N, C-alpha and C positions, 0 to 999 in steps of 0.2 A: 503493501501498501502505497504510495505517495504521496504528500503536505506539499506543499502551492504554497508559494512563499505571496507574502499579501503587502502589491505594488501601496509602498508609502506617496502624499504628493512632496512633488518640488518647495521647492527655498519659492514664499510667494511675494510678495508684495501688488499694491494697490496706484498706479496711477502714471506712476513715473514708478524707473530706474533710482537705486541710492545711489546718495552721493559718492563720486568715484573714485576714494579708498579705499569708502562700501565690496564697493562691489569688484576692484581690482586686486587686493587683498581676502577676502570672503569668495568673489565666484568665477573670476575669472579663470581663465585653464583649472578650475578647483572639481569643480559640482553645474548642476542645470543652478537655470532662478527665471524663474516661470514671472510674467509681470503683467499683472490681471487692468483688462483699458486702460492701455496709454495713451493721457491724454491727446499727445500726438499724433497717433494715428484718428481719435475722431471728422479733422475733415475726408481724410482719403475714407475715411467705411460712408463719407455719408456720398462721400460726387462722384465715386465707383461703379454708379450705376449700367442696366443691360448696354446702353444708346451710349453714352461715354467709351464704356468700352470696346461696342466693335470699335470707334472710330482710334482709338488708340490703341490699341493691342496689336494692329498689319503693320501699325508707322513703330515699332524699336526699332531701337541700335542697336549696335553692336555688329564687327562685322564681320561673325558667324552667323545674321538669319535668317539668312538660307538654309537652312537644319531644323527651321518652324514657321518659316513663314515662305507657300511658294508663292503666291501675286499678292503683295501688301496691296493692290490697287484695286481686285476686289473680292479682299480682304478676307482670300484664300490659307487656309497657315496647313504647318502634317501635328498630324495627333497621332500619341503613343495608341497602340492596341495592346492587351496587352496574349503572347498565350497560354493562362489559365482565365484568361477573363475580369481576371481579379487586381491580382502581384504589378506591378508596375516598374521596372528599373529599366535606364535609360539603358540600353545592352540589349544588342541586333540576339542577341542569346534571348533575349527574355520578353522580344515588346519589338514591333513593329508600329514605322507608319502609315498611315494614312493622310491623305491631301482633308480635307472638312473645314467648313465657309467660317467661319466665327460669329456671326449668327445664329449659325447651327449650335454650333460649339456650348454656348452661353445657354442654351435652350434646353439644354440636354446638364448641363452643371446649373444651378437654380437650385434656390434650396432649400426649396420648399417639401420637397423630399428626404424623409429618414431613410437609413440602411436599415434593410429587412433582409438579415439573411437570410434566413428559411426560406420567405418569400421569393428574394431571386433568388435560393435552389430553387424551387417548384419551372419556377420562369423558365428559368436555363432547360430541364428536362423539357420541358413542355415549347421548346422552338419557340418562344417571348419576349417578348421585356428588349430591350434597344445593347446596343454593344457599353460592356462602362470604357468613357475614355480620356487621356490624362492630356491635358497642351502643359508643352515646357521650352518658354519661353524667352525672351528678353521684355523691358518696359523702354515705354517715350519718353521721347525730355520731360513732360507735362504731366507723367504717373511717375518718377524720380522724382517733380518738381512737389507733389503730392507726399511724396513720405517724406520729406524733409531729409532725405541720407547722413546727408556730414549734422542737424543738429542734436539727432537722437543720435550718435559717435559721439559728441559734444554733453549733452546729457552724462549717456556712459564713464566716456576718460576725462571728463574733466577736458576747457577750449581751447585751457593753449596743448598746440601738437606735442614743443619738444621742454620740460621744465630746465630748471640750469640744472648745471653739473652740480653733487651735493644738496640737491634740492630736501628738504626735510618737513617730516609734517609740523604741526604744529600742532601747543599743545590740547588736547584731549579728540584728535583723530587718529586713525589711526595709524603702523605705523609702517616699514614697509617698502620695496622697489616701487618706482614706477615710472611707472609701460608710455613709452607714446603712443596720442594714440592711433592705431592702425586709419589707412588709407582704405577705401572699401572702390574697387570700378567699376564703372555704371554699367558694362558688360558683361561680366561677373552676380551682381544683384540680376533673378530668374523670378518669373511670375508662372504662378502653377493654376490650376486652370482642372477639378475634377468632379467629375462626376463623386454618387455615393457607393459608400463600399467600395471606391476604389483600395489599393492599401498601395506604400512604397516598404514593400522586405524588411529586412529590419541588418543595420547596415552603420558602420561608423565615416566620419567625413574625417580628411585630413585638413580642414582647417575650426574656424572657432565660425559660431550661424547665428542668425536671431532671422526664428519663425515667426513674421512678424502676417500675421490672418487679421483677413482681408472680409472675405465675407463668407457663411456657412459656419461649418462645425465640424475638428480634425479633434481626434485622438491620436496620444501621440504618450509613446513607452519607453523609454527613456533605460541607457545598464549602467554604470561609472567604469570605469575601465579595469579594477576591479576581474566584473565580472566577463572578460573577455573571452577568454581561460574556457568557462566552459557557455560557450555561449556557438562551438561545434564554424567560427573561419572555415571559407573556403578557402582550394591551398588556389590559386591561381591562376588553373589549370583548368580544371570542372567549372569553376564558377571564379568570378573580381574575387579579389584577396579583402578586399572594402570590406563583403556579403557575409552574410551567417550564412550554414544549412540548415536551417529554425523556416521553420515555416506555419506561421500561425499563431505566431506569440501572442499580441494583445489579445484575440481569440484565449488561451490558454490562460493568460494571468492577470487578464479584464470581468472576468469571468460569466464573460458572454458564448464562449464556446460548448457544444455538448457534452456528453461524458466521452463519447466514440472518440472525439474530435480528439479532447486532454488528452485520455488514455495513450492515442496513438501518439502523437507531441511527446509525449514522455513517458510512451514507451526508445521512442530511436531517438530523443534526447536529453537521458534522464539530467544530469548537470545542471538541469536549465530550473530544476527544483533545489541547487544547490546560490541563489544569484542575487538582489540585493533590488529589485528596478524600479523606478517611478513610473507613475504613473497622469496625465495632467491635459485635462479635453479644454481647445480653443475654441473663445467664439470673437463675433467679429469686435479689432480695437487689443486681443488679447494678443502676447510678446513673449517668446520663448526662446530664451539663450543657453545654448547648447556648444560645452564645450569639446575640442576634436580627443575624435578616439573613444566613442561616448557609444554602442549601438541604441537606433533604435527603428523603432519597428513608429508608423504613421496611417489612419485608417481616416481618413472621410467618411463620417461620418450623415453626412447630408451633400451635396452639392456647394462649391464651392471654391474660392481664392485665396493664397496662398504668396505672400516672399518671400526669401531666399535672399538673405544679407552675408556673404560672407568677410571673413578676411585671412589671410599665410600665420600659420605663428610666427612668433623675432623667430632668432637664434641661439636665446637660451633654451625654448620647449626643443627648439626644435635635436638638441644636444640631450637634452630627456625624454627621448622617445619611448615610449615602451618597446619590450623584440616585440611586438605581433605590429605593430608602423613599422616597425623599422627596412619593408621591404613593399 
């Protein structure tokens, strides 16, 4: 008989990030931080209507927009279709790309429908229902302006990009090394538009990242670096080395999977019972910071829209990589 871990909630603040010294010393490269209802996102949440997005998405910036946009003048995009109809990684071993009109994408990814796993399985067995799709692309200049990412980073790191050498925290502040404010290249900021039920399988990123939730609801399951040894990473040949072999971790650990599904995952991957996961649900206006190397699985509970904001590890962080991230 197995005993599953009960996921805890990540550290949480409301309305804003904690002061930069607190963020740097408690969270940066250490643990996830959930910011509920970030006030600086409220304007974008209100503005990003279907009409606005249909105009903006095809006019995205980036030298590699041809990977996601077929014909900007006609609003034709390339969207991902998963080989199993549910799990999505931007990797040809797992997904194909098909052309889709931006209006059709937004219709399918509307936030009205809530994911019902049993109903979706029944519809698929009957040959009914629309295919789930995921769009991964860039943002237009107007969308970037809406998010004000430089201002967001100022709130996390402080407006001073390079503190003077020997800058010391004043009395009452937390002490510790100061980190220069990172620079985020606009072409690395990504837009994610998904139908209800889409899953980004368990994997880690080699960069720091923010997930900004603009529309709809997502559930985010994340594990500390110490759990990597219990999460069956791929070997880089049969699958990408940053991804786990475990499928359905969210349904197993969130309590939404049925008994047969849970038993099968635990039988195949028994070390998952020795992990210490965190679980959080993001709604419009919410933000989650995830450090590099933290494995995570993301489930779209409704149709929705998210933006990811990545930045690179610094030299000290690269010099201190855990073994599983060294390849």
